[in-house]
Every structure is written in C-alpha cells, then in structure tokens.
Steps between C-alpha positions, in 0.01 A plus 500: 500500500134421414599134450663463839217681670238289325670183625456633851138591443418165332618314810261700722190523274310227675528690827396832360199675651319787325717771664812326372383522138433872551840558666695319230319611185429865593808582711793262529525389135404826342858615409570175312141411397554618136724189467222261614457244221205321361653167616506628858139617464390152393660350805374752745138497381476120477319469829372837608161650581356800306567750770875431511507479120355846482775623733759358260327667207494833697874474570598413148276778374699757689819416307321437162652812344848377587463156337602425145228446249593128471483452873154666522376274217637193671352590839167594337477160340546326836247724670241444226550121499465495877175692489366268228601191692331623816212693335240361734701601810564850372134557413380384844366759749799441733742616227286797394479681831496873436489426125182624327599527139712329229736796506564453871538122451769556236673752719508260790602182302712639212576853593704685233569166336143528363630721225747230390250221481342393171148627457396137434635407845291768667194361327593152615501634854137613444598863528284752317730731305235772501458477876879510552568751220716734711741219584555392143797590284444686167560178309246311712247775436549468127444125526193563705353698208538200270365253758168376353366437848512874581331607171720811526534563130122528479464709810609862482456548872756234576740636239477848651566354848809308383650787303421753769684289754805520276476861408469622860823327590801721579711255296489636144640165367181322599323595180788370288515174697122456457518539128804273476288218629189627314682473167645162590160347583342667197742320274457172683121522460533622133311813583550763228259755638276534804147434375288671767482863387437649840785308663736588211405866513548514875839332498635715215363827648626438849841394371546786265384744764767360734769507238422844356692709757814298412463518119714813472780304663456189287779375276425327172548169673227587751249574224598171334444310824159648568358534145656198332482252793313592814187666361450314175202288613328822618563720198170423334375768745749752387266773359605832346396677827776303680764672291485798732723320749774454243760783516514726197886529511581135442822407329457331163614164646247526784223599262577201274516268799140598595379467141661159467322382813162631383548338157604170659180497705283593198617206296360240740165667560184381331368750250220615726743616766749683277313831450603688809866388491524565125368851556759560768777382269379722222489799732843428638638472145369849421702664777856357506773673696689764311814288466304215334551581134344414273181431697357150454217499251146494643324178435809293515325244721241293327165420651 
C-alpha cells in the first residue's frame, strides 16, 4: 500500500505547499508510514527546503518505534547524508528558527534517528556530543568518553555528567548498553586500564553503586559479564573498601567469577597500580562462601 501511495505523492510533490507536507506526513500517511523506505526518502528530499524536511523527520519520528532496526538504520543514513550535503543550508539562520542548541537541532533534523546515527556522523555534522548529551544513545555516550576532542577521560566532571545521564534513565538496560560499547572501544583502542585515577575511581564507584541493589539477584553469568568484561579497565580502583558492596552469600561459582575478573585485571596492571587490587583479592580469598571448599590459598595471585 505504501508503494502505491508513494507513486501518487511523487506525482504531486512539485505542487506541494507547506500545509501539504504537514497533512501527508503527520496525518494521512501515518498508518502506513512505518513502511516508508530509504529509497522513497531519497526521492522525496531531493529538492526540498529545510522546513519541509523537518516536517518529514517529525512524521517519521512518530512511527520510529514501529520500524524495524534495519529500516531505521537505512533511513538514518539517508537523513545524515542529506544533512551533510546541505550542511550550509541547515546551519543558516533560516533553518535554525526556534533552535537554540545542538540538542534542539538534532531533534528537529534527525529526531529519534539521532540514536541510530554513528557518533562519527554526529561529529561530522558539527554537533557537540556534550551539548546534546540527553539526545544520545548509551553507545554514543560511551564513544563520547573516548573522543579525544572532548578530553572526557581526563575530566571527571564530564564523566560524572555522562554516567549520571545514563543512571537516571528509567531504562535499566542503558547501563549495559553503555558498557557494551565502552568495552568494544576499549579493545579497539588497546586500552587495558583507564589511566586517570579520579576518572577511573568515579566510573567504578558510580557503576558499582548502581549495580549493588541488583547483586543479590545476579546469576553467575551476570558476575562474569560485569567483573570479567565490563569493568576490567576500571578494576585498578577496586580497593578493599569496595568489597562491602559484594554480597556475603555468594554461590561458589559467582565468587570465583568475581575473583577471576579481579585477577585478570591485575595481570595487565603496571606494578605501581597493583597494590589496592591485590589487597582486595587477598581479602576476598580469606572469606570464601561456605560451599567453596577447600578455600583458595591466600597469596595465589603473584604481584
């Protein structure tokens, strides 16, 4: 049905006035708009002013949740390329009426498709990730931290702002999504530990504080995910005092999952950074769960 309707629209596009774009993309097409394709978008935006373009984005944005992931990715690519091609136009005063920030600019010109765009594309559009923080996806926020132009990994204030924006979300999966990208970029950049102590301390403390209420519900696989993958580059800041957040009634498997993560992190640290983590491991080894017999010998991990 979308194909037949689009043929009708395409024949009339040159005659469209501003009210027509509004009528079609916010009312008439809405029931079938989730089927709107990237190819159609290329055609319909080929010769369009920024005001009518923004109406199209608004209309597509209302059905964003109903689109498949592949379709949102394809449409996002077209929108981004259009904005790059006509960057001068979209940065002109006439196209920025009622827009006073990068966040508002993204909302008007990409809408919810912002969260699907590559972080590098947002940079190419001269958008400040920090200024538009609330519009970014968890993965984009992780990439922002590693962006050398933000200096985030040397700035604890920025790190707090980024993590706080994730932790205050009602979507509990945001933290996992953030760390999924955080781990990915860490590996790409060959980062084995975060060097700035204050930044590392802050990230670990905020994350563990957020996770702590859920620890009693964690399965062994959850402890493996967080201590062997997600938190590894932060574990140099895992001091004995942090052990208070770890439940005392761990299963043996969960206990060993945590130990393995701490030991993995210890191996890659320079000797000067091993002291606190080594002390935490030693303390953890001294108090294994009751079902862990025999207890692992203290001093198993070398310095």
